C-alpha positions as CSV (number, residue, x, y, z in Angstrom):
1,M,6.7,-6.3,-15.6
2,S,6.8,-4.4,-12.3
3,A,8.8,-2.5,-9.9
4,N,10.6,-3.9,-7.0
5,L,11.6,-2.6,-3.7
6,T,14.8,-1.0,-3.5
7,S,17.1,1.5,-1.6
8,N,18.9,2.6,-4.8
9,K,17.5,5.9,-5.8
10,L,18.9,5.7,-9.4
11,K,17.0,2.4,-9.7
12,A,13.9,4.1,-8.0
13,A,14.0,7.0,-10.5
14,Q,14.2,4.4,-13.3
15,D,11.2,2.5,-12.2
16,L,9.1,5.7,-11.9
17,Q,9.9,6.6,-15.7
18,E,9.2,2.8,-16.6
19,F,6.4,1.7,-14.6
20,G,5.1,5.0,-13.1
21,Y,5.8,3.9,-9.5
22,C,8.8,3.0,-7.3
23,L,9.2,1.0,-4.1
24,L,11.5,2.3,-1.5
25,E,12.8,0.4,1.5
26,C,12.2,2.4,4.8
27,P,13.7,5.6,4.6
28,V,13.5,6.2,8.3
29,S,14.7,4.6,11.6
30,K,12.7,1.7,13.1
31,S,12.0,4.1,16.2
32,E,10.9,6.9,13.7
33,F,8.6,4.6,11.8
34,T,7.2,3.2,14.9
35,Q,6.3,6.5,16.2
36,L,4.6,7.5,13.0
37,R,2.4,4.5,13.0
38,K,1.4,4.9,16.5
39,R,0.5,8.3,15.9
40,L,-1.7,7.5,13.2
41,L,-3.5,4.8,14.8
42,D,-4.1,7.1,18.0
43,V,-5.7,9.8,15.8
44,A,-7.8,7.3,13.9
45,K,-8.9,5.7,17.0
46,K,-10.0,8.9,18.7
47,E,-11.9,10.2,15.7
48,R,-14.0,7.1,15.5
49,E,-14.7,7.3,19.3
50,D,-15.5,10.9,18.9
51,G,-17.9,10.3,16.2
52,G,-16.0,12.4,13.8
53,A,-14.3,9.8,11.7
54,F,-14.7,9.9,7.8
55,L,-15.9,6.3,7.1
56,Y,-16.7,5.1,3.6
57,D,-17.1,2.0,1.3
58,G,-17.7,-0.4,4.0
59,G,-15.2,-0.3,6.6
60,N,-12.5,2.2,5.3
61,Q,-11.5,5.4,7.0
62,R,-9.8,8.4,6.0
63,V,-7.9,10.5,8.4
64,F,-7.6,14.2,7.0
65,S,-5.3,17.2,7.6
66,L,-2.5,15.2,9.2
67,L,-0.3,18.4,9.6
68,N,-2.5,19.4,12.3
69,K,-2.6,16.3,14.1
70,G,1.3,15.3,15.0
71,E,4.8,16.6,14.4
72,E,5.5,13.1,13.3
73,F,3.5,13.5,10.0
74,E,5.3,16.9,9.5
75,R,8.6,14.9,9.1
76,S,7.3,12.4,6.9
77,V,6.0,15.0,4.2
78,R,9.5,16.3,4.2
79,D,11.5,13.2,4.1
80,P,14.8,13.9,2.0
81,V,15.0,10.7,0.2
82,V,11.2,11.0,-0.9
83,L,11.6,14.5,-1.9
84,E,14.5,13.8,-4.1
85,L,12.5,11.4,-6.1
86,M,9.5,13.7,-6.1
87,E,11.9,16.3,-7.6
88,E,12.6,13.9,-10.6
89,V,8.9,13.5,-11.3
90,L,7.6,17.2,-10.7
91,G,10.8,19.4,-11.2
92,F,11.9,22.6,-9.4
93,N,10.0,23.8,-6.4
94,F,7.2,21.4,-6.3
95,L,4.5,21.9,-3.4
96,L,3.1,19.7,-0.6
97,S,-0.6,19.4,-2.2
98,S,-2.4,17.4,0.8
99,T,-1.6,14.7,3.4
100,H,-4.0,12.1,4.7
101,A,-4.2,8.6,5.7
102,N,-6.0,5.8,4.1
103,I,-7.2,2.9,6.2
104,A,-8.5,-0.2,4.5
105,G,-10.8,-1.7,7.2
106,P,-12.1,-5.3,7.2
107,G,-14.8,-5.6,4.6
108,G,-13.8,-2.4,3.1
109,A,-14.7,-2.3,-0.7
110,S,-12.2,-1.5,-3.6
111,M,-12.2,1.8,-4.9
112,N,-12.7,2.7,-8.7
113,I,-9.6,2.6,-10.8
114,H,-8.6,6.3,-11.2
115,A,-5.4,8.7,-11.9
116,D,-4.9,11.5,-9.4
117,Q,-4.6,14.2,-11.8
118,T,-8.0,13.5,-13.1
119,F,-8.9,17.2,-12.1
120,A,-7.0,18.2,-15.3
121,R,-8.9,18.3,-18.6
122,P,-7.5,16.5,-21.4
123,P,-5.3,16.2,-23.4
124,W,-2.5,15.9,-20.7
125,P,1.0,17.1,-21.1
126,P,3.5,14.3,-21.4
127,Y,4.5,14.8,-17.9
128,A,2.9,14.6,-14.4
129,L,1.3,17.4,-12.7
130,V,0.9,15.6,-9.4
131,A,2.5,12.6,-7.6
132,N,1.8,10.6,-4.5
133,S,3.7,8.9,-2.0
134,M,2.0,5.6,0.0
135,W,3.9,5.3,3.5
136,M,3.0,1.7,4.2
137,L,2.6,1.5,7.8
138,D,1.3,-2.3,7.8
139,D,2.4,-5.1,5.3
140,F,0.7,-4.5,2.1
141,T,-0.6,-7.7,0.7
142,E,-3.4,-9.0,-1.9
143,D,-5.9,-9.7,1.0
144,N,-5.7,-6.5,3.1
145,G,-6.3,-4.0,0.7
146,A,-3.0,-3.1,-1.0
147,T,-3.2,-0.4,-3.5
148,R,-3.7,-2.0,-7.0
149,L,-2.4,-0.4,-10.3
150,V,-1.8,-0.8,-13.8
151,P,2.1,-0.6,-14.5
152,G,2.9,1.8,-17.4
153,S,-0.4,3.2,-17.5
154,H,1.1,6.8,-16.9
155,L,2.5,6.7,-20.4
156,L,-1.2,6.9,-21.7
157,C,-1.3,10.2,-20.5
158,R,-5.2,10.3,-19.7
159,Q,-7.6,8.9,-17.1
160,P,-9.1,5.6,-17.7
161,D,-12.1,5.5,-20.2
162,Y,-15.1,3.8,-18.5
163,D,-17.2,3.7,-21.7
164,R,-14.6,1.4,-23.3
165,G,-14.4,-0.8,-20.5
166,E,-11.0,0.5,-18.9
167,G,-12.7,0.9,-15.5
168,D,-12.2,-3.0,-15.2
169,A,-8.5,-2.8,-16.3
170,R,-6.5,-5.6,-15.0
171,T,-4.6,-4.1,-12.1
172,I,-1.7,-6.0,-9.8
173,A,-1.5,-5.7,-5.9
174,V,1.5,-3.9,-4.7
175,H,3.0,-6.1,-2.3
176,A,5.7,-4.6,0.4
177,P,6.7,-4.8,3.9
178,A,5.7,-2.0,6.6
179,G,7.7,0.8,6.4
180,S,8.0,0.7,2.5
181,V,7.1,3.8,0.6
182,M,5.5,3.9,-2.9
183,I,5.8,7.0,-4.8
184,F,3.7,6.9,-7.9
185,D,3.0,9.4,-10.8
186,G,-0.2,11.2,-10.6
187,R,-0.9,9.7,-14.2
188,L,-1.0,6.2,-13.1
189,W,-4.1,4.1,-12.9
190,H,-4.7,2.6,-9.6
191,Q,-7.1,1.9,-6.9
192,T,-7.4,0.8,-3.1
193,G,-8.1,-2.9,-2.8
194,A,-10.7,-4.7,-1.0
195,N,-9.7,-5.7,2.5
196,V,-10.6,-9.4,2.9
197,T,-9.0,-10.0,6.2
198,D,-9.9,-9.3,9.8
199,R,-7.4,-6.4,10.3
200,P,-7.2,-3.0,9.0
201,R,-4.5,-1.8,6.7
202,H,-3.0,1.6,7.5
203,G,-1.2,3.9,5.0
204,I,-0.1,7.6,4.8
205,L,-0.9,9.4,1.4
206,N,1.5,12.5,1.1
207,Y,0.5,14.0,-2.3
208,Y,2.8,16.7,-4.2
209,C,2.2,19.0,-7.0
210,R,4.2,21.1,-9.4
211,G,4.7,24.7,-8.3
212,Y,2.1,26.2,-10.5
213,V,-0.8,23.7,-9.6
214,R,-3.3,24.5,-7.0
215,Q,-2.8,22.5,-3.6
216,Q,-5.7,20.3,-2.8
217,Q,-5.5,21.6,1.0
218,N,-5.3,25.3,1.8
219,F,-2.6,25.4,4.3
220,F,-2.6,29.2,4.6
221,A,-6.2,29.1,5.8
222,G,-6.4,25.4,7.5
223,L,-2.9,24.8,9.3
224,K,-2.7,25.7,13.0
225,P,-0.6,28.6,13.8
226,E,2.2,26.3,15.7
227,V,2.6,24.2,12.7
228,V,3.5,27.4,10.5
229,E,5.7,28.9,13.4
230,R,7.8,25.8,13.5
231,A,8.1,25.3,10.0
232,D,11.8,24.9,8.7
233,E,12.8,26.4,5.4
234,R,12.1,23.2,3.3
235,M,8.7,22.8,5.1
236,R,7.7,26.4,4.1
237,R,8.8,26.1,0.6
238,L,6.4,22.7,0.5
239,L,3.5,24.6,2.0
240,G,3.9,27.5,-0.8
241,F,5.5,30.4,1.1
242,E,8.1,30.8,-1.6
243,N,7.5,32.2,-5.1
244,Y,7.3,30.1,-8.0
245,F,9.2,32.2,-10.5
246,A,6.3,35.1,-10.8
247,L,3.6,33.0,-9.2
248,G,2.9,33.6,-5.4
249,L,3.8,37.1,-5.0
250,A,2.8,39.3,-2.1
251,D,3.7,42.8,-3.2
252,G,4.9,43.3,-6.7
253,L,8.2,41.3,-7.4
254,E,8.4,40.5,-3.5
């Protein structure tokens, strides 16, 4: 059993609980999606041409710190449909942890199976500390490096045990058309697939965490001033400018 593409938020929330992931139909307009995709392709190309691209595993590329590289990326991290489902997983006042792109290039190798909250020492609590969203900027297929995962593995509440051979667990490829968004629990076992085609597969990973978990990116130190200046109330909350109960105080109870 696996999740199916849906626009129904209730069905998506049920899939998240049962399978550890859900697949949303494109939550933004066609023009907004086109702008988002074009902006990433332009940024990734420029980083390759400038010699500053982060390349790994053969033909794969990561593009980091997307909030500094285009307002299109800012809009994606605060998409209301995605945030509503994130709250189902992570609860009240969750945070944006990081945002970057994962480009599976032609000839790019698959990644090791892992869970995104491997930073937490076991035993894990029976709920997610983090969750991810993959914005699929191309069709995701078996051959072009689509994300592969083990449905239901989030319920094990632990990372794969490589000593027991779980690093070779049987995964399924997540097939979905360009524009889809996959939201997945931070305990879910998954990996980037191998791209055996002659074209790159582009995706954006907006990664979130519970309000008391340290963010992967230090937005206070790393964001351009103009990004902070134009941040609306929702974005400021996601970046960590709001208190989480008694955490994040600046002076006493303020």
